[in-house]
LUMKOL-994969 format. One record per residue (C-alpha): x, y, z; residue number from 1. Coordinates in Angstrom, 2 decimals. Each point is the difference from the previous one (the first is absolute). Example, Ala and Ser with C-alpha at 12.3 -4.5 7.8 and 13.67 -1.06 7.14 Angstrom:
2
x=12.30; y=-4.50; z=7.80; num=1
x=1.37; y=3.44; z=-0.66; num=2
//
This chain:
310
x=25.16; y=-16.47; z=6.55; num=1
x=-3.23; y=-1.37; z=2.79; num=2
x=-2.87; y=1.45; z=0.28; num=3
x=0.13; y=0.74; z=3.97; num=4
x=3.14; y=1.62; z=-1.11; num=5
x=-1.87; y=1.90; z=-2.27; num=6
x=-3.06; y=0.61; z=1.88; num=7
x=2.75; y=1.70; z=3.08; num=8
x=1.41; y=2.55; z=-2.35; num=9
x=-3.55; y=1.12; z=-0.85; num=10
x=-0.90; y=0.75; z=3.92; num=11
x=3.27; y=1.26; z=0.60; num=12
x=-0.42; y=2.14; z=-3.12; num=13
x=-3.34; y=1.26; z=1.04; num=14
x=0.28; y=0.13; z=3.00; num=15
x=3.41; y=2.05; z=0.17; num=16
x=0.92; y=-1.94; z=2.83; num=17
x=1.61; y=-3.19; z=1.21; num=18
x=-2.34; y=-1.11; z=3.71; num=19
x=-3.01; y=0.96; z=-1.79; num=20
x=0.74; y=-1.79; z=-3.41; num=21
x=0.63; y=-3.17; z=2.36; num=22
x=-3.11; y=-0.05; z=2.26; num=23
x=-1.98; y=0.39; z=-3.40; num=24
x=1.76; y=-3.02; z=-1.21; num=25
x=-0.79; y=-1.82; z=3.94; num=26
x=4.17; y=-0.43; z=-0.22; num=27
x=2.71; y=1.45; z=2.63; num=28
x=1.59; y=2.57; z=-1.81; num=29
x=3.06; y=-1.83; z=0.16; num=30
x=-1.51; y=-2.58; z=-2.38; num=31
x=-0.96; y=2.56; z=-1.71; num=32
x=3.38; y=1.54; z=-0.42; num=33
x=1.53; y=-2.77; z=-1.12; num=34
x=-2.51; y=-0.37; z=-2.94; num=35
x=0.90; y=3.09; z=-1.17; num=36
x=3.81; y=-0.36; z=0.42; num=37
x=-0.95; y=-3.61; z=-2.40; num=38
x=-1.42; y=2.06; z=-2.32; num=39
x=2.29; y=2.59; z=-0.70; num=40
x=2.84; y=-2.76; z=-0.33; num=41
x=-1.69; y=-1.48; z=-2.24; num=42
x=-0.96; y=2.89; z=-1.89; num=43
x=3.75; y=1.29; z=0.35; num=44
x=-2.08; y=3.44; z=0.85; num=45
x=-0.51; y=2.08; z=2.63; num=46
x=-4.03; y=0.56; z=0.97; num=47
x=-0.26; y=2.41; z=2.84; num=48
x=2.12; y=2.84; z=1.34; num=49
x=-0.52; y=-0.63; z=4.04; num=50
x=2.25; y=4.09; z=0.07; num=51
x=-0.41; y=2.04; z=3.32; num=52
x=-3.32; y=-2.41; z=0.85; num=53
x=-1.81; y=0.70; z=-3.06; num=54
x=-0.72; y=-3.08; z=-2.08; num=55
x=-0.15; y=0.79; z=-3.65; num=56
x=0.17; y=-2.12; z=-2.92; num=57
x=3.13; y=0.26; z=-2.36; num=58
x=-0.47; y=0.69; z=-3.88; num=59
x=0.13; y=-4.45; z=-0.43; num=60
x=-3.23; y=0.43; z=2.77; num=61
x=-1.95; y=1.89; z=-2.58; num=62
x=0.28; y=-1.86; z=-2.85; num=63
x=-0.58; y=-3.12; z=2.57; num=64
x=-3.16; y=1.27; z=1.42; num=65
x=-2.16; y=-0.29; z=-2.78; num=66
x=1.36; y=-3.38; z=-1.01; num=67
x=-0.16; y=-1.59; z=3.29; num=68
x=-3.68; y=0.88; z=0.40; num=69
x=-1.26; y=-0.87; z=-3.11; num=70
x=1.65; y=-3.93; z=0.62; num=71
x=-1.45; y=0.05; z=3.08; num=72
x=-3.68; y=0.87; z=-0.64; num=73
x=0.54; y=-2.33; z=-3.10; num=74
x=1.40; y=-2.83; z=2.36; num=75
x=-3.29; y=0.51; z=1.98; num=76
x=-2.22; y=-0.41; z=-2.75; num=77
x=1.60; y=-2.79; z=-1.05; num=78
x=-0.33; y=-1.03; z=3.69; num=79
x=-3.74; y=0.05; z=-0.65; num=80
x=-0.85; y=-1.11; z=-3.17; num=81
x=1.92; y=-3.26; z=0.68; num=82
x=-2.27; y=-0.11; z=3.10; num=83
x=-2.97; y=0.33; z=-1.91; num=84
x=0.86; y=-3.04; z=-2.20; num=85
x=0.64; y=-1.79; z=2.87; num=86
x=-3.48; y=-0.07; z=0.34; num=87
x=-0.69; y=2.78; z=2.89; num=88
x=-2.96; y=1.71; z=-0.97; num=89
x=1.47; y=2.99; z=0.61; num=90
x=1.94; y=3.02; z=-1.82; num=91
x=0.55; y=3.71; z=-0.30; num=92
x=-0.44; y=2.51; z=-2.32; num=93
x=1.59; y=3.56; z=-0.05; num=94
x=-1.87; y=2.07; z=-2.15; num=95
x=0.28; y=3.66; z=-1.07; num=96
x=-2.23; y=1.93; z=-1.00; num=97
x=-1.10; y=3.93; z=-0.95; num=98
x=-2.14; y=2.15; z=2.61; num=99
x=-3.13; y=-0.39; z=-2.52; num=100
x=0.39; y=-3.47; z=-0.96; num=101
x=0.52; y=0.09; z=4.16; num=102
x=-2.95; y=2.33; z=0.42; num=103
x=-2.07; y=-1.74; z=-2.36; num=104
x=-0.79; y=-3.07; z=-2.01; num=105
x=3.30; y=-2.42; z=1.73; num=106
x=-2.07; y=-0.66; z=3.83; num=107
x=-2.64; y=-1.44; z=-1.98; num=108
x=2.19; y=-2.52; z=-2.44; num=109
x=2.47; y=0.01; z=3.53; num=110
x=-3.20; y=-1.30; z=1.97; num=111
x=-1.24; y=-2.68; z=-2.66; num=112
x=4.04; y=-1.53; z=-0.20; num=113
x=0.09; y=-0.03; z=4.56; num=114
x=-3.58; y=-2.22; z=-0.75; num=115
x=1.77; y=-2.45; z=-2.28; num=116
x=3.13; y=0.03; z=1.83; num=117
x=0.06; y=0.29; z=3.42; num=118
x=3.28; y=-1.20; z=0.61; num=119
x=1.83; y=1.87; z=-1.91; num=120
x=1.44; y=3.42; z=2.13; num=121
x=-1.06; y=3.44; z=-2.23; num=122
x=2.16; y=2.95; z=0.20; num=123
x=-0.66; y=3.55; z=-1.75; num=124
x=2.60; y=2.68; z=-0.78; num=125
x=-1.29; y=3.17; z=-0.66; num=126
x=1.11; y=2.49; z=-2.24; num=127
x=1.26; y=1.50; z=-3.37; num=128
x=1.01; y=-1.38; z=-2.81; num=129
x=3.60; y=0.65; z=-0.09; num=130
x=0.45; y=-1.36; z=3.62; num=131
x=-1.48; y=-3.39; z=-0.38; num=132
x=2.25; y=-0.60; z=-3.22; num=133
x=2.63; y=0.77; z=1.98; num=134
x=-1.35; y=-2.29; z=2.87; num=135
x=-0.64; y=-2.65; z=-2.97; num=136
x=3.79; y=0.34; z=-1.19; num=137
x=1.37; y=-0.25; z=3.86; num=138
x=-2.61; y=-3.34; z=1.36; num=139
x=-1.21; y=1.26; z=1.58; num=140
x=-3.59; y=-0.52; z=-1.50; num=141
x=-0.98; y=-2.70; z=-2.20; num=142
x=-2.99; y=1.67; z=-2.26; num=143
x=-0.38; y=3.42; z=-0.42; num=144
x=-3.12; y=1.76; z=-1.68; num=145
x=2.36; y=3.28; z=-1.63; num=146
x=-0.86; y=2.36; z=-3.01; num=147
x=0.83; y=-0.21; z=-3.12; num=148
x=2.16; y=0.79; z=-2.00; num=149
x=3.27; y=-0.99; z=2.93; num=150
x=1.63; y=3.32; z=1.28; num=151
x=3.30; y=-1.87; z=-0.02; num=152
x=2.38; y=-1.24; z=-2.90; num=153
x=0.01; y=-3.50; z=1.94; num=154
x=-0.98; y=-3.13; z=-1.92; num=155
x=-0.52; y=-2.21; z=2.50; num=156
x=-3.47; y=0.14; z=0.30; num=157
x=-2.74; y=-2.19; z=-1.07; num=158
x=-2.86; y=2.33; z=-0.62; num=159
x=-3.37; y=-1.38; z=-1.20; num=160
x=-2.70; y=3.09; z=-0.38; num=161
x=-3.45; y=-0.59; z=1.10; num=162
x=-1.81; y=3.55; z=1.22; num=163
x=-0.19; y=2.96; z=-1.93; num=164
x=-1.90; y=3.66; z=1.97; num=165
x=-1.09; y=3.42; z=-0.58; num=166
x=1.49; y=2.41; z=1.47; num=167
x=-2.36; y=2.89; z=0.90; num=168
x=0.63; y=3.32; z=1.98; num=169
x=-1.78; y=0.17; z=3.80; num=170
x=-1.45; y=2.45; z=1.26; num=171
x=-2.14; y=0.95; z=3.27; num=172
x=-3.76; y=-0.49; z=-1.34; num=173
x=-1.41; y=2.82; z=0.48; num=174
x=3.00; y=1.95; z=-2.05; num=175
x=0.17; y=-2.61; z=-3.13; num=176
x=-2.31; y=1.69; z=-1.93; num=177
x=-1.79; y=-1.54; z=-2.71; num=178
x=2.59; y=-0.41; z=-3.22; num=179
x=0.16; y=-3.26; z=-1.81; num=180
x=3.48; y=0.25; z=-0.20; num=181
x=2.78; y=2.35; z=0.68; num=182
x=2.83; y=0.48; z=-2.35; num=183
x=3.76; y=-0.85; z=1.45; num=184
x=0.73; y=4.22; z=-0.04; num=185
x=-2.95; y=0.47; z=2.51; num=186
x=2.22; y=-0.90; z=2.39; num=187
x=2.52; y=3.27; z=-0.52; num=188
x=-2.58; y=1.50; z=2.13; num=189
x=-0.70; y=-2.22; z=2.71; num=190
x=2.18; y=-1.13; z=3.31; num=191
x=1.05; y=-3.56; z=0.07; num=192
x=0.41; y=-2.27; z=2.29; num=193
x=2.67; y=-1.93; z=-0.85; num=194
x=0.97; y=-3.53; z=1.11; num=195
x=3.38; y=-0.32; z=1.87; num=196
x=3.46; y=-1.48; z=-2.31; num=197
x=-0.17; y=-3.37; z=-1.24; num=198
x=-3.90; y=0.01; z=-0.77; num=199
x=-0.25; y=-0.63; z=-4.36; num=200
x=-3.15; y=2.33; z=0.79; num=201
x=1.91; y=2.90; z=0.46; num=202
x=2.76; y=-0.73; z=-2.57; num=203
x=-3.51; y=-0.31; z=-2.14; num=204
x=-1.17; y=2.95; z=0.72; num=205
x=3.07; y=2.01; z=-0.62; num=206
x=0.71; y=-1.38; z=-3.47; num=207
x=-3.73; y=0.41; z=-0.59; num=208
x=0.54; y=3.62; z=0.98; num=209
x=3.61; y=0.63; z=-1.16; num=210
x=-1.51; y=-0.95; z=-3.80; num=211
x=-1.89; y=2.30; z=-0.45; num=212
x=2.30; y=2.59; z=1.28; num=213
x=-0.49; y=0.87; z=3.60; num=214
x=1.16; y=-0.85; z=3.76; num=215
x=-2.97; y=-0.53; z=2.36; num=216
x=-0.56; y=1.90; z=2.83; num=217
x=0.50; y=-2.81; z=3.27; num=218
x=-2.50; y=1.15; z=2.86; num=219
x=1.74; y=-2.39; z=2.03; num=220
x=2.23; y=-3.23; z=-1.02; num=221
x=1.30; y=-2.95; z=2.20; num=222
x=-3.30; y=-2.04; z=0.50; num=223
x=-0.53; y=-3.57; z=-0.12; num=224
x=-3.82; y=-0.65; z=-1.85; num=225
x=-2.42; y=0.66; z=3.07; num=226
x=1.97; y=3.02; z=0.39; num=227
x=0.05; y=1.77; z=-3.58; num=228
x=-3.53; y=-1.25; z=0.56; num=229
x=-1.24; y=1.34; z=3.40; num=230
x=1.81; y=3.07; z=-1.52; num=231
x=-2.06; y=0.51; z=-2.49; num=232
x=-3.37; y=-0.18; z=1.90; num=233
x=1.42; y=2.65; z=2.13; num=234
x=0.21; y=2.07; z=-2.97; num=235
x=3.72; y=0.54; z=-0.14; num=236
x=-0.14; y=-0.83; z=-3.97; num=237
x=-0.35; y=-2.15; z=-2.34; num=238
x=1.52; y=-3.11; z=-0.45; num=239
x=0.51; y=-2.61; z=-3.37; num=240
x=-0.78; y=-3.67; z=1.17; num=241
x=-1.47; y=-3.20; z=-0.81; num=242
x=-3.64; y=-0.24; z=-0.58; num=243
x=-0.35; y=-3.41; z=2.25; num=244
x=1.05; y=1.90; z=2.71; num=245
x=-3.56; y=2.16; z=0.28; num=246
x=-1.72; y=-2.62; z=0.73; num=247
x=-1.57; y=0.83; z=3.57; num=248
x=0.72; y=3.60; z=0.06; num=249
x=-2.79; y=2.17; z=-0.06; num=250
x=1.94; y=3.04; z=0.42; num=251
x=1.68; y=-0.30; z=-2.94; num=252
x=-0.19; y=0.22; z=-3.81; num=253
x=1.62; y=-1.35; z=-3.07; num=254
x=0.35; y=1.56; z=-2.99; num=255
x=1.56; y=-1.82; z=-3.37; num=256
x=2.71; y=2.14; z=-1.21; num=257
x=0.45; y=1.27; z=-4.10; num=258
x=2.12; y=-2.20; z=-1.43; num=259
x=-0.30; y=-2.59; z=2.38; num=260
x=2.40; y=-1.43; z=2.15; num=261
x=-0.18; y=-3.36; z=0.86; num=262
x=2.65; y=-2.29; z=1.73; num=263
x=0.72; y=-4.27; z=-0.94; num=264
x=0.96; y=-1.98; z=3.53; num=265
x=1.54; y=-2.81; z=-0.70; num=266
x=1.20; y=-2.87; z=3.05; num=267
x=3.30; y=-0.44; z=-0.15; num=268
x=2.55; y=-3.13; z=1.80; num=269
x=3.66; y=-0.47; z=-1.03; num=270
x=1.30; y=-1.61; z=-2.43; num=271
x=2.68; y=-2.32; z=1.44; num=272
x=-2.36; y=-0.87; z=2.42; num=273
x=-2.84; y=-2.27; z=-0.05; num=274
x=-2.87; y=1.04; z=2.07; num=275
x=-1.10; y=-2.01; z=2.16; num=276
x=-2.89; y=-2.46; z=-0.09; num=277
x=-2.12; y=2.44; z=2.61; num=278
x=0.84; y=2.96; z=-1.99; num=279
x=-0.70; y=-1.63; z=-3.67; num=280
x=-3.95; y=-1.30; z=1.76; num=281
x=-0.26; y=3.68; z=1.37; num=282
x=1.19; y=1.06; z=-3.82; num=283
x=-3.08; y=-2.34; z=-1.24; num=284
x=-2.85; y=1.26; z=2.90; num=285
x=0.89; y=3.72; z=-0.92; num=286
x=-0.33; y=-0.73; z=-4.30; num=287
x=-2.87; y=-2.44; z=0.50; num=288
x=-1.72; y=3.17; z=2.47; num=289
x=0.47; y=2.21; z=-3.05; num=290
x=-1.57; y=-2.37; z=-2.30; num=291
x=-2.35; y=0.15; z=2.06; num=292
x=-0.59; y=3.41; z=0.95; num=293
x=-0.33; y=0.66; z=-3.81; num=294
x=-2.70; y=-2.59; z=-0.53; num=295
x=-1.73; y=1.37; z=2.57; num=296
x=0.37; y=3.31; z=-0.61; num=297
x=1.59; y=0.96; z=3.35; num=298
x=2.92; y=1.70; z=-0.46; num=299
x=0.34; y=3.53; z=1.43; num=300
x=-0.62; y=3.25; z=-2.65; num=301
x=2.53; y=0.33; z=-2.30; num=302
x=1.96; y=-3.32; z=0.69; num=303
x=0.28; y=-2.33; z=-2.74; num=304
x=1.73; y=-3.71; z=0.45; num=305
x=2.50; y=-0.48; z=-3.36; num=306
x=-0.78; y=-3.83; z=-1.55; num=307
x=1.66; y=-2.22; z=-2.00; num=308
x=1.03; y=2.02; z=-3.27; num=309
x=-0.47; y=3.75; z=0.93; num=310
//
């Protein structure tokens, strides 16, 4: 089984078209078809069904696709790691992060890393924690900032707690009132602006409401972080969000909940793949940045770094 064969297989699986796949791979279609045929012969099963001009995956193809993607991603990581060891002074960090972090302190940490390692390519994928865990498992990310506890039984990740943040109820500043806190029960009477499925904030909010005996009412749902905050600013409802995302939004105010809701952010990577030197350098830069921000008191309100021994 050759990597080129796997790459051709993935190209056909994603385009569902042999000609388009050949163009993407920059090879002649007969050559690509020959690679697919050789792979099928080696595996002992057809990978595609070509009935009536439609190209679809067979059950064997469906089983192979996630494995092939992961093998190709691992091969690319290995190539880059060897290049780094060869002294080429370059590399790549593929980092996943939740929207609240992308909108907050992560930008400053990335800027510091870029200053220290200008030859390293940074790729950032923004998404819900569950989506990022799946991307890590598929080999599409080197590191990810995710929410604990993991909403998965997959034991193949190493996690390192780095931050804790407080969740607050965001509302238009002129409607927030002067109460020092809100009880979760009070959300029963307030329409909520709710994140799309796959966001841990969605699950945390639903779980907190259900724990005190009610299903929340949605004014609108399905948004990403920026959309949710804009909907709240427009007066559609309130939302439970990390306090850090309200920095720089004077039209919004956050009220703590009682009992308090917090969440823990961890840096995660696959257990079966050692992070590249570039990824290890980013981890060191991020932890150093958080240590300095804690010492200087510059972390956003409601955010604290997790120190060893916590």
